[in-house]
N, C-alpha and C positions, 0 to 999 in steps of 0.2 A: 657656830656663827658671829656677825660682825654684829652691834647694835648703829644704828643712828639714833642722835641730838638732835630731836630735832625741833632747829634752827626757831629764834623771832623769828613775826616778819620784817621784825623794826635795823635785824641784822647787818651787817652790808656783804652782799655776796664777794666773797673771792675765792677765782680760779684756783682748781689745783690745782699742782705740777705736774706738768706733762714732761715724758725728752723734745728733745726743739726735731728728733723725726718725727712724737704724731702732732706737735705742732700747727707743726708743714703741713703733712697730709691731713688733716682735720680745713684747717683754713682752703689749703685748693679747693678739697671739694664743696668746702661753704664756699666758697665761689664759684668756683661751675652750676654746682646748684641753684646757687638764689640770681644766674646768671640765663641760664637755662630755662627757670621757668616764667610764665614770662604772668599778666595780671588775668590773663582772661587764663586762668589755668588750665590753659596747656602745656607744652614743653616742647623746647628745639634742642631732639633726641639726637638729630649729629651735637652739634656745642656741645652735653654732652658727656657722645661716646668717644669725646677727648682727652675726660679725667676718668674714664672709667673701663683702662687696659681692662684684656682679658685672654684665661687664662685656657688655652686646646684639653682632655681632655689622654693619659699618660698610662698607658698599659704598661711601660715600663717603671715600676714601683720609683718613685720620689718621697727621698722620707720614708720607706716604708711599708707604702699606701698606692697604690694600683688606681686609674678613674678609669669610667668607663658612662659615654650616653649613649646615653637608649631610648628615642623615642616614646613616649603614650600616641598621642595622636597634633600625628603635621597642619592638620587645618589651624584649630586653635598654636600653634609653635605653643603646646604642650610635649614637654620633655622628661627627663630629671637625666643630673650625673650621679652615675652610685661606686662612691668608695671602698675597695677592701684590702682593708692591713695584713699586711703580711710578716706573720707573727708566729712563737708558737705558742702561745700566753690568750687567754684567756677571761673575760670575767667570770665564766665555769669553766668547769673540766668538760664538756659538752661539746655549746656552737657560740660562738656568736647573738646578741642580741641582733636589732638591726633599730638604729634613727635616723626616721623621714621629720631630714627639717626643713622648712622652710627661713629664707631670709629675710633681712634688717630691709628696712629704706622707704619707709615709710607710703610703701603700695604702689610708688613711682619710680623709684630708684633700683638699680641693680640689680645680676641677675646669678644664676645661678654658676656660667661662667665669668661671672665677676673675677678678676685680682686675688681681693678683701677677702670674699666669698669660699674662691675656693679654696684658697687654706686654707679658712678658721672648723669647716670640716674636713679635710684630709690632717686635722692638726688631732677633734675628737676619735675619727675611728683609729689614728694613731693610739693617744693617748687615753684612750677609754676603755682597751680596742672597742674596736664596733664596725659592723659596718654601713655606711651612711650610701641614704640616697637623701639632694638636696634637691626639691622642686623647685624648675624653673615654671613663672606659673603667669597669667598675662599682666598685666603692667596698669595701671592710672595713667592719666583720669583717660588715655586714651580707652579704656576696658576696664566700665566703671565697677561699681561693687553691685550683684555676686558673684559677677566671672572670678575672681582668687578661688574663695571659697570653694567654687564649681570645678576650680582644677584641684583640687589640693583635695575634695576631697574623691576623685575620676584618678588624681595619683595615688591612692592606700585603697582603690580595689583595682586598680592596673599593677600595684604592688602585691595587690591576693592574688592573684595570679601566674604567679616567676614561677619559675625553674632556677637555685639560687647554683643546681648542682654541674654547671660548666664553671665553678670561682672559683676560689684556687682557698677560699673557706667555705666552709658550712654555716650557712645565715639561720637562726632558726626565727620562723613567723609570729610562733604565739608568743614571741617578748619582746612585742612590736615597744616603741616612746616614742611618742610623738614629739617635735620643739622648734622650737624660732627665737627668732631675737625678733628685741622690736616688731613694726608690723605684723614678721613670724610669728610672732610667739602670742598678736592679734588671732595671725590666720590658725593658730596651731589648736589655740581655743576653741575660734570656734570652728573649726576642721571636723576636732576631739567630742565635737557639743551634735553635731548632724551625724557621725561614725554609729554615736552606740546606740542607735535600734535598727544598723547595716547589719543582716548578717553576710557576716568573711567566713568565705571557708575553709582559708588559713589561719588569716591574720588576728592577731593578739590587739588590741589597744592596753597595753598594762600602764606604760605610765607616759606624766602629759611634762614640761620643760617648758615653762616661759620666759625667758632673759630680760628684763628688762621691758613686757606690753606695751607693746601703744595702745592702753583706754584712751577714753574722756569721757567727755561731758559737757552741759554748755555752761557749769557751773567753773568758774573758776578755785581751782584749790591755793593749799598756801603755798603749797612749793609754789605750783605756778603761779606767782607772784612773788616770789623772793624769787626763784631764779628765772624770772619771764625772757632772760638777754643769755644765761651760761651757755658754756664752749659745749656744740655735740647736737643739742637740737632745745631752739629756741618755744617759746611761745606760738609769735608769727611764722616758726616752722611749723607749729602740727593745725596749726588751725589751716594755712592752704594743705596742708594734707589730707584731711577731711572733705573739705568742698573738692578738693579732686576727686578719689576717691566715695561719694559717699553721690548717692542718684537727688537728679532737682525734688527742689522741698525739703528732702530731711537735714533735720540739727543733730545734734554731735548724741543726743540722748538716743540715734537707734538703738536697738538693741547689742549690734557688735561695736557698738565704739563703747558704751555705760552698758556694762555685762550684766551689773545689779544696781540699776538705774528705774526709772517705773516703767522707762519698755523691758526691760531686761524678764523675760524669760525662766520663768523660777526653775532651778537646776536638785528641789528638797527632794531628798527619794531616788532619782538621778543614778544610777550608778556609773561615777560620773570615776574614772581610771584618780592614781595617788594623782600630790602634782606637786610636781617646786618648782620654782618663784625664786627671779631673782633681781632685789633692785638694787637703785643706787645709790647712795645720796647727793649726788647733784646731777638727779635726776630728773627734770621740771613735773616725771609723768610720776612722781613718786609716792604720792599720796593716792596716786587710784588708784597704781598698782596692791599699793596698803589694802585698800577698799577691796578689791581684787584675791587677797588674800581670806579679807571675813569675813568676805559674801562663799566663797569657798567654805572654807569653818564652820559656817552659820548655817549652808548647806550638807555638814555633813560630812563632803568631803576628806582621804587622808589625807592633807596639804604639809608642808612644807617651807620656811622662808630661811633666804639665807638676804645676807645683806653688806652690801660693802659703803662707808659713811666717806670716801675721799674717793667716790670714781665717778668717771659723762655718764652718759650714755650712752651706748654704745664701747665701751671700755671691753667688753670680753672680746673684743676682734683685733683690740692690739696688743701681741703676745711679750711684745716691752715691759706692760703692765702688771707687777703682781697678783691684782687680784686675779686676774688671766687665768692665772695656772688652779688659783684655791676656786677661783668657780668652777674650770674642770674634775675636784677630784672630786668636790660637794655632783657634781653631778653623777658621779665616776660608783661611788658609792652611793649613790639614790640610786641607783641601775642593777649594781652590788644586790641590795634587800632588796629590792620588787621582785631582783629574776629571784633570789635566794626566798624567796615566800612563797612563790609561783611552785619549786622544789620541792620546796616542803609537803609544800598542798596536794602536789603531784604524790610522793612522797604515801602520803595515809593516807590519799584514797585509797593506794594499789595497797 
């Protein structure tokens, strides 16, 4: 685990060194997002499509991973992309775990078939290895809260009834991990919280992985002040996302935003799954993510924290950065630990 030395607010912000390709990609997406966002909290989708290339599914393996698009509710445009790795090894000798993944984009941008989402999920499937389901949920501002959480929960219920026998690898639904990056990390947490009281037939959520989760509050934290104009996600952009996402009249102390704030749901004593949290040292949201870690720990949840001091928000989707690979290694260790714990428990019972 890497630690962050919290900088003093008087310290001048210096952008981390990034590969030229990464800088150009971030600059293009930032310009596109800024241009497509309107002051009335709507989005010019036609313009944004020019900067959000899509990738089709591929039954023929790409980098040893096949992918399939599966509809859930066409009336809501709810579907997911399933990734199955072609591999002779696994986390255990028996079958593959399942990662249900929610993409980032501030609840407003990107989709399950966006090129960067597809590349990251394909990489997870290959390197963990694991079956991966990338959920395509409805976007704000056209669809405000709670549509995204409803879509995520509906996806879990659909997966619970799926038959994976027709695919090339055995998938164990009792080894399910819900994961997400950025806004997807927020979505993953809140969907898991909703799922705790639901009785699934086959699905068992044994782990939560939140990568730089998108949380916030009305208060301005030290990192939000010090890193206000940081590369990747600025305070102004985060504020715009919350306005576009939340219902009329709600503020950033809404319980799905400030999850351990004044209006939060008390999860003390709740059977919340083991959780892995990733934080970056140049992420404007890092103070909220640390509060999330502390809140889970105080509630009695088994929780692990990984910190990378030199990365920006969204670093995990940039394969050129070494920390992106380090995080996948941490995810693999976490998944192995939780599946091993379950196997040991079953062996003991038998």
